[in-house]
C-alpha positions in Angstrom: 312.1 242.0 162.5 312.0 244.8 159.9 311.6 248.4 160.9 311.4 252.0 159.6 311.1 255.1 161.6 310.9 253.0 164.8 308.0 251.0 163.3 308.8 247.4 163.8 307.0 244.5 162.2 307.6 240.9 161.2 306.3 238.9 158.3 305.3 235.3 158.9 303.2 232.5 157.4 299.4 232.7 158.0 298.1 230.6 160.9 294.4 229.6 161.5 294.3 231.9 164.6 294.7 234.9 162.2 291.5 234.2 160.4 289.3 236.8 161.9 291.9 239.6 161.7 292.9 238.7 158.1 289.3 238.6 156.8 288.5 241.9 158.5 291.6 243.5 157.1 290.8 242.2 153.7 287.2 243.6 153.8 288.3 247.0 154.9 291.2 247.0 152.4 289.0 246.3 149.4 286.2 248.6 150.3 288.5 251.6 151.0 288.9 251.8 147.2 285.3 252.7 146.7 285.7 256.4 147.6 288.8 257.0 145.4 287.0 255.2 142.5 283.9 257.4 143.1 285.8 260.7 143.1 287.8 259.6 140.0 284.6 258.8 138.2 282.9 262.0 139.3 285.8 264.1 138.0 285.7 262.5 134.6 284.9 265.2 132.0 282.0 263.1 130.6 280.5 262.7 134.0 280.9 266.3 134.9 279.0 267.2 131.8 276.2 264.8 132.7 276.0 266.1 136.3 275.7 269.7 135.0 273.1 268.7 132.5 271.0 266.7 135.0 271.3 269.6 137.6 270.1 272.1 135.0 267.2 269.8 134.1 266.2 269.7 137.7 266.5 273.4 137.9 264.2 273.9 134.9 261.7 271.2 135.8 261.5 272.5 139.4 260.6 276.0 138.2 264.0 277.6 138.8 264.4 275.5 142.0 268.0 275.3 143.2 266.9 272.5 145.6 265.6 270.4 142.6 268.9 271.0 140.8 270.8 269.8 143.8 268.5 266.8 144.2 269.0 265.7 140.6 272.7 266.2 140.8 272.9 264.2 144.0 270.9 261.4 142.5 273.5 261.2 139.7 276.4 261.2 142.2 274.6 258.5 144.2 274.3 256.3 141.2 278.0 256.6 140.5 278.8 255.7 144.1 276.5 252.7 144.0 278.3 251.4 140.9 281.7 251.8 142.4 280.6 250.2 145.7 279.0 247.3 143.9 282.1 246.4 141.9 284.4 246.3 144.9 282.0 244.7 147.3 281.2 242.0 144.7 284.9 241.2 144.3 285.4 241.1 148.1 282.4 238.8 148.7 283.5 236.5 145.9 287.0 236.0 147.3 285.7 235.6 150.8 283.4 232.8 149.7 286.1 231.0 147.5 289.8 230.9 148.2 289.6 232.9 151.5 286.9 230.7 152.8 289.6 228.2 153.8 293.0 229.8 153.6 294.7 226.9 155.3 293.5 224.4 152.7 293.8 226.7 149.6 297.2 228.2 150.4 299.2 226.6 153.1 298.4 223.0 152.2 299.4 223.6 148.6 303.2 223.9 148.2 302.7 226.1 145.1 300.8 228.7 147.1 301.6 230.9 150.0 299.8 233.3 152.4 301.7 235.7 154.8 300.7 238.2 157.4 302.7 241.2 158.7 302.4 241.5 162.5 303.3 244.6 164.6 302.9 245.7 168.2 299.9 248.0 168.5 299.2 249.4 171.9 301.0 246.6 173.5 299.2 243.9 171.5 300.4 241.9 168.4 298.1 242.9 165.5 298.0 241.8 161.9 298.7 245.0 159.9 299.3 243.6 156.4 298.6 240.5 154.2 299.8 239.1 150.9 299.1 235.9 149.0 300.7 234.1 146.0 299.0 231.4 143.9 301.1 229.2 141.7 300.0 228.8 138.1 301.0 226.6 135.2 301.8 227.9 131.7 298.9 226.1 130.1 296.6 228.0 132.3 297.7 231.3 130.9 295.7 231.2 127.7 292.5 230.2 129.6 292.9 231.8 133.0 289.9 233.6 134.4 290.3 237.1 135.6 289.3 237.6 139.2 287.3 240.7 138.4 285.0 239.7 135.6 285.3 235.9 135.0 286.4 236.7 131.4 289.2 235.0 129.6 292.4 236.9 129.0 294.1 236.2 125.6 297.3 234.4 124.9 299.1 237.4 123.5 300.6 238.2 126.9 301.8 234.7 127.7 305.6 234.9 128.1 306.6 232.0 130.4 309.9 230.2 130.3 310.9 226.7 131.3 307.8 224.7 132.4 305.7 227.9 132.1 305.0 228.2 135.8 304.4 231.6 137.4 303.1 233.2 140.5 300.0 235.4 140.9 300.1 237.9 143.8 296.8 238.9 145.4 295.2 240.1 148.6 297.9 242.7 149.2 296.5 245.0 152.0 298.2 247.2 154.6 296.3 249.0 157.3 296.2 252.7 156.9 298.3 253.7 160.1 301.1 251.3 158.9 301.5 252.7 155.4 304.6 254.5 154.1 306.7 252.5 156.5 308.2 250.0 154.1 305.6 247.4 154.9 304.1 247.2 151.4 307.6 246.8 149.9 308.5 244.0 152.3 305.3 242.1 151.5 306.0 242.4 147.8 309.6 241.1 148.4 308.2 238.2 150.4 306.0 237.3 147.4 309.0 237.7 145.0 311.3 235.5 147.2 308.6 232.8 147.3 308.4 232.8 143.5 312.2 232.6 143.2 312.2 229.6 145.6 309.6 227.8 143.6 311.4 228.5 140.3 308.5 230.6 138.8 309.4 232.5 135.7 307.5 235.7 136.8 305.1 237.2 139.2 301.9 238.8 138.0 299.1 240.7 139.7 295.9 242.6 138.9 295.3 246.1 140.2 292.5 248.6 139.7 293.1 252.1 138.4 292.1 253.9 141.6 294.9 252.2 143.5 297.5 254.7 142.4 299.8 254.2 145.4 300.0 250.4 144.8 300.6 251.0 141.1 303.5 253.3 141.9 305.0 250.8 144.4 304.8 247.9 141.8 306.4 250.1 139.2 309.4 250.8 141.5 309.8 247.0 141.8 310.0 246.7 138.0 306.5 245.5 137.3 305.2 246.6 133.9 301.6 246.7 132.6 300.9 244.1 130.0 297.1 244.3 129.8 294.1 246.4 130.7 290.4 246.1 130.5 287.3 247.9 131.9 285.1 244.9 132.3 284.2 243.8 135.9 282.0 241.1 137.4 279.3 243.7 137.8 276.6 244.8 135.4 278.3 246.1 132.3 276.6 249.4 132.6 277.9 249.8 136.2 281.4 249.1 134.8 281.0 251.7 132.2 279.7 254.3 134.6 282.4 253.6 137.3 285.2 253.8 134.7 287.4 251.4 136.6 290.2 249.9 134.6 291.8 246.6 135.8 295.5 246.4 134.9 297.6 243.3 134.7 301.2 243.9 135.8 304.1 241.5 135.5 307.7 241.1 136.5 310.1 238.5 135.3 312.2 237.0 138.1 
C-alpha cells in the first residue's frame, strides 16, 4: 500500500469486476484533454488572427453589428472545439471497441501484456482511481507498427532495440482528478517499467498528445525522451490541421 499526504492506494492486476469502472475512467480521462487542446488551438497566433478577421467580417456584413461579430467569432471557436473533440472521441471509441473490448483476453491472457488498476478508499468504498497498460512488441514490428492515433506507419529511423528487439508500449494511463499530485501517476509508471524489466524488454515507449503537459513532464522526470512527433490523427486531415495537436513518441531504455 503506497501513500502520500495520507492518501493511500494499492496497485493490482485488473480483474473482470473492474470493467465498468475502468472503461468509465478511460472515457473521462481521454475526453478531459478536449478543453486543453481547444484552448491551446484558440491561443495559436494564426487562429487568433483568423478569429479577429472573421469577427471583423461579421461586424461589417452585419452593418456594424457587434452581435454579428460575436456570432461569427463564436462559430470559428465552435469549429475548433468540434475538431478537438472529434480527435479525442474517435481515439477513445476505437480503443474501447478493440483492445479494451476484452481486457481479460487482450492483456491478462497474454504473458507479454499487462493491465493494472490503482485502487483507493473513497468515502468508505474501494474505487478504481487509476489505470495503466503495457503491450509487448517485437523488434520486427517496429518498422511497420501502426500508430494508435492515425493508423499511419512510423518509419524505421527510430528503431533502437537490443537483443531480440522486444519492447513494451505503455498506454491507457489515466488518474482521476482528485487523486492527482499524490504520486499515483509515478507509481503507475514504475509498475509499467518493472513489468518491462521482468519481461526483459529493451525499452518502454508511449505516445502522448501535446496538450497533456503534466503527463509529458512526468515522463521526462522518469528519463523518457521524445524520439518522434507528427500532427496527423485518425480524424479528417483538415480537422487535424485546425486542432494543431501533435502526437509525440517518447521512449526510455531499461
